[in-house]
C-alpha positions in Angstrom: 42.7 221.5 38.5 41.6 223.4 41.7 43.4 223.2 45.0 42.5 220.9 47.9 40.7 222.6 50.8 41.6 220.9 54.0 40.1 221.7 57.6 42.2 223.3 60.3 42.7 220.1 62.0 43.8 218.7 58.7 46.5 221.4 57.9 47.8 221.2 61.3 48.5 217.5 61.2 50.4 218.0 57.9 52.3 220.8 59.2 53.5 218.8 62.3 54.4 215.9 59.6 56.5 218.5 57.4 58.5 220.1 60.1 61.5 217.6 59.8 61.4 217.8 56.1 64.0 219.4 54.0 63.1 221.2 50.8 62.8 219.0 47.8 62.3 221.5 45.2 64.1 225.2 44.8 62.8 228.1 42.9 65.5 230.2 41.6 65.0 233.8 40.4 63.6 232.7 37.0 60.3 231.8 38.8 57.9 229.2 37.9 59.6 227.6 35.0 57.8 224.6 33.3 60.8 222.6 34.7 60.0 223.3 38.2 56.3 222.8 37.4 57.3 219.2 36.6 59.8 218.9 39.2 57.1 219.7 41.9 54.7 217.3 40.3 56.9 214.4 40.5 58.2 215.1 43.9 54.5 215.4 45.0 53.5 211.8 43.2 56.8 210.1 45.1 56.5 212.0 48.5 52.7 213.6 48.9 54.1 216.2 51.4 56.9 218.4 50.1 58.9 221.7 51.0 59.7 224.0 48.3 62.5 226.9 48.9 62.0 230.1 46.9 65.2 232.0 46.7 63.1 235.6 45.5 62.7 238.5 48.2 59.3 239.9 47.2 56.7 238.1 49.3 53.7 239.1 47.1 55.3 236.9 44.2 56.1 234.0 46.7 52.5 234.1 47.5 51.3 234.2 44.1 53.7 231.4 43.2 52.6 229.2 45.9 48.6 229.7 44.8 49.6 228.9 41.2 51.4 225.9 42.1 48.7 224.7 44.4 45.7 225.6 41.4 47.9 223.9 38.6 48.8 220.8 40.5 45.8 220.1 42.3 47.7 220.3 45.8 46.8 221.6 49.1 48.4 224.9 50.5 49.9 223.7 53.9 52.1 226.2 55.4 54.0 229.8 53.8 56.7 230.6 56.4 59.2 232.9 55.0 60.6 231.3 51.8 59.3 228.2 52.4 56.3 226.8 50.9 54.6 223.6 52.1 52.2 221.5 49.6 50.4 218.4 50.1 48.6 216.2 47.7 47.4 212.2 48.3 49.8 209.8 46.7 48.4 208.1 43.7 48.0 204.5 44.2 50.6 202.3 42.7 49.1 199.8 40.5 51.3 196.2 40.2 50.7 194.4 36.9 50.0 190.7 37.9 52.5 188.3 36.5 50.5 184.9 36.2 53.8 183.0 35.4 55.7 184.5 38.6 56.4 181.5 41.3 57.2 182.0 44.7 60.1 183.7 45.6 63.0 182.5 48.4 62.1 182.3 52.1 64.1 182.7 55.1 63.7 180.2 57.7 65.3 180.1 61.5 66.4 176.5 62.4 66.8 175.9 65.7 69.1 173.0 67.0 68.9 172.3 70.8 72.5 171.0 72.2 72.9 167.9 73.0 74.2 168.9 76.8 71.3 170.3 78.5 73.4 173.8 79.9 74.1 175.1 76.6 72.4 177.2 74.4 70.5 176.1 71.3 72.0 176.7 67.8 70.2 179.0 65.5 70.6 179.4 61.9 69.1 181.3 59.2 68.5 179.3 55.9 67.2 180.8 52.7 64.8 178.1 50.9 64.1 178.6 47.1 61.0 177.9 45.6 62.0 174.2 44.3 63.6 173.5 47.5 62.0 172.2 50.8 63.1 172.3 54.5 63.2 168.9 56.6 62.5 168.6 60.3 66.3 168.1 60.7 66.9 171.6 59.2 68.4 170.1 56.1 67.4 171.8 52.6 66.2 169.6 50.3 66.0 170.0 46.4 62.5 169.5 45.0 62.3 166.6 42.6 60.1 166.3 39.6 56.7 164.6 40.1 56.5 161.1 39.0 53.6 160.4 36.8 52.1 156.9 36.3 53.0 154.8 33.1 49.1 154.8 32.8 48.9 158.6 32.9 51.8 158.9 30.3 50.1 156.7 28.0 47.1 158.8 28.1 48.6 162.3 26.9 
């Protein structure tokens, strides 16, 4: 996969986003091992924008590693300062499988009851209502009952 090419303005925006990041991957004296590539790929999938720290002192080797990582992983080179490398790749969209049997989850409501005396603050209570429950106008949670069907409909089934 070739490296992604970004414009100067896009690279500048990514550099500003990466400023506060800590290095996620460390490359030791062994260089680019398959484990380092795998970890870098996983970090790019999870975060999109990552910093990598290289422990070697040879600048030419660091530059070669930087270009090799960008080419192999399809990432954009953002910045190379000293022993820090910054890479960016768009995060892949997460696909959630659609579960047809899934029902609505719990909902939270805020129930406000005004005081019987005029000058006091209203009482605020948070209430969690499950899928088979309902909230009455007085703020009471009632359990849902099974729907009744008529005798005629039961005989038809």
